[in-house]
C-alpha positions as CSV (number, residue, x, y, z in Angstrom):
1,M,105.2,55.4,143.3
2,A,105.4,52.1,145.2
3,D,104.6,52.0,148.9
4,P,107.9,51.6,150.8
5,D,106.2,49.4,153.3
6,Q,105.4,46.9,150.5
7,Q,109.1,46.6,149.5
8,A,110.9,43.4,150.4
9,P,112.4,43.9,153.9
10,H,115.9,42.8,152.8
11,L,115.9,45.6,150.2
12,R,114.2,48.4,152.1
13,R,115.9,51.8,151.4
14,K,118.6,52.4,153.9
15,S,120.7,55.5,154.6
16,L,124.3,55.7,153.6
17,E,125.2,55.4,157.3
18,E,123.2,52.2,157.6
19,L,124.6,50.8,154.3
20,E,128.2,51.5,155.4
21,T,127.7,49.2,158.3
22,L,126.9,46.2,156.1
23,S,129.3,43.6,155.0
24,L,130.1,43.2,151.3
25,S,127.9,40.1,151.1
26,E,125.1,42.0,152.7
27,L,125.5,44.8,150.1
28,F,125.4,42.5,147.1
29,P,121.6,42.1,147.1
30,Y,121.3,45.9,146.9
31,W,123.9,46.2,144.2
32,S,122.3,43.3,142.3
33,N,118.9,45.1,142.5
34,I,120.4,48.3,141.1
35,L,122.1,46.4,138.2
36,W,118.8,44.7,137.5
37,Q,116.6,47.8,137.6
38,A,119.1,50.2,136.0
39,G,120.7,47.9,133.4
40,M,118.8,44.7,132.8
41,V,115.3,46.1,132.7
42,P,116.0,48.6,129.8
43,M,117.9,45.9,127.9
44,L,115.0,43.4,128.4
45,Q,112.5,46.0,127.3
46,H,114.5,46.5,124.1
47,L,114.5,42.7,123.5
48,L,110.7,42.7,123.9
49,Q,110.3,45.5,121.4
50,I,112.2,43.6,118.8
51,N,110.7,40.2,119.7
52,L,113.9,38.4,120.7
53,T,114.4,36.0,123.7
54,M,117.1,36.2,126.3
55,S,118.6,33.0,124.8
56,E,118.8,34.6,121.4
57,S,120.4,37.6,123.1
58,Q,123.0,35.3,124.6
59,V,123.8,33.8,121.2
60,L,124.2,37.3,119.8
61,R,126.5,38.4,122.6
62,Q,128.8,35.4,122.1
63,L,128.8,35.8,118.3
64,Y,129.9,39.5,119.0
65,Q,133.1,38.0,120.4
66,R,133.7,35.2,117.9
67,S,132.0,32.8,115.5
68,F,130.3,29.6,116.5
69,T,128.7,26.5,115.0
70,I,125.2,25.3,115.8
71,A,126.7,22.5,117.9
72,D,128.6,25.1,119.9
73,V,125.4,27.0,120.5
74,A,123.6,23.8,121.6
75,D,126.3,22.8,124.0
76,A,126.6,26.2,125.5
77,L,122.9,26.7,126.1
78,S,122.4,23.0,127.1
79,I,119.7,22.5,124.4
80,T,119.4,20.1,121.5
81,Q,121.0,20.9,118.2
82,S,117.5,21.1,116.7
83,A,116.4,23.7,119.2
84,A,119.6,25.7,118.7
85,S,119.1,25.5,114.9
86,R,115.6,26.9,115.3
87,A,116.9,29.8,117.5
88,V,119.6,30.5,115.0
89,D,117.1,30.3,112.1
90,R,115.1,33.1,113.8
91,L,118.2,35.2,114.2
92,V,119.1,34.6,110.5
93,R,115.5,35.6,109.5
94,H,115.8,38.8,111.5
95,G,119.0,39.5,109.6
96,Y,121.2,39.5,112.7
97,V,123.2,36.3,112.0
98,S,124.8,34.8,108.9
99,R,125.8,31.3,108.1
100,R,128.8,30.3,106.1
101,E,130.6,27.1,105.4
102,N,133.0,26.0,108.1
103,P,136.4,25.6,106.5
104,A,137.4,23.0,109.1
105,D,134.3,20.9,108.5
106,R,132.3,21.5,105.4
107,R,129.3,19.7,106.9
108,Q,129.0,22.4,109.6
109,K,128.0,26.0,109.2
110,Q,130.0,28.8,110.9
111,L,127.8,31.4,112.4
112,G,128.6,35.1,112.5
113,L,127.0,38.4,113.2
114,T,125.8,40.6,110.3
115,A,126.2,44.4,110.5
116,S,122.7,44.5,111.9
117,G,123.5,41.9,114.5
118,T,126.6,43.8,115.6
119,A,124.6,47.1,115.8
120,L,121.9,45.3,117.9
121,V,124.4,43.9,120.4
122,E,126.0,47.4,120.7
123,N,122.5,48.9,121.2
124,L,121.8,46.3,123.9
125,N,125.1,47.1,125.6
126,N,124.2,50.8,125.5
127,A,120.8,50.2,127.0
128,F,122.5,48.4,129.9
129,T,125.5,50.8,130.4
130,S,123.9,54.1,129.8
131,Q,121.7,53.8,132.9
132,L,124.7,52.6,135.0
133,A,126.7,55.6,133.7
134,R,124.0,57.8,135.1
135,L,124.3,56.2,138.5
136,V,128.1,56.5,138.5
137,A,127.7,60.2,137.5
138,R,126.1,60.8,140.9
139,L,129.4,60.0,142.6
140,S,132.1,62.6,143.2
141,V,135.0,62.8,140.8
142,E,137.2,61.0,143.4
143,E,134.6,58.3,143.9
144,Q,134.2,57.8,140.2
145,E,138.0,57.3,139.9
146,Q,137.9,54.8,142.8
147,F,135.0,53.0,141.1
148,R,136.8,52.9,137.8
149,R,139.9,51.4,139.3
150,L,137.9,48.8,141.2
151,V,136.0,47.8,138.0
152,A,139.3,47.5,136.2
153,H,140.6,45.2,138.9
154,M,137.4,43.1,138.7
155,V,137.6,42.9,134.9
156,A,141.2,41.9,135.0
157,A,140.5,39.2,137.7
158,Y,137.6,37.7,135.9
159,P,138.6,34.5,134.0
160,D,138.7,34.8,130.2
161,E,135.7,32.7,129.3
162,T,135.6,33.9,125.7
163,A,138.2,31.3,124.8
164,D,135.7,28.4,125.1
165,A,132.3,27.9,123.7
166,T,130.2,28.7,126.8
167,L,127.4,31.2,126.5
168,A,126.3,31.2,130.1
């Protein structure tokens, strides 16, 4: 186990009483660290095991919501179309993405997830959320309900960015 004295001072373990005195902005680094350790690390480990990059993961997540063209991917990731095409080629070779003719412009290919790609995104989501669910399970039933309502409010307040081509 890591030496607590070696931990970054701004993230040293604090008691509930100490944490309750902090402002929301002061609590965010702690919450961010929890999300990273409990959610992102397992997801990144899964990506490493299957030899995919975070950028490829972003492409898959967006394709989970709707189809894109190579140009959309390039714009969203701020990379060249050539680089986007290479990334998509890898995803196609892995069997996660399919290409089909774009009915609106036959010169372009429309990208979509295969069944394997859909399953992979769902596995990545599960790797992230299962650890967070374990954390939430430590709360009382009343606290879990409060947390559920707050998350619902945050989700409802978050702008719908799935309507445009951004992947970030």
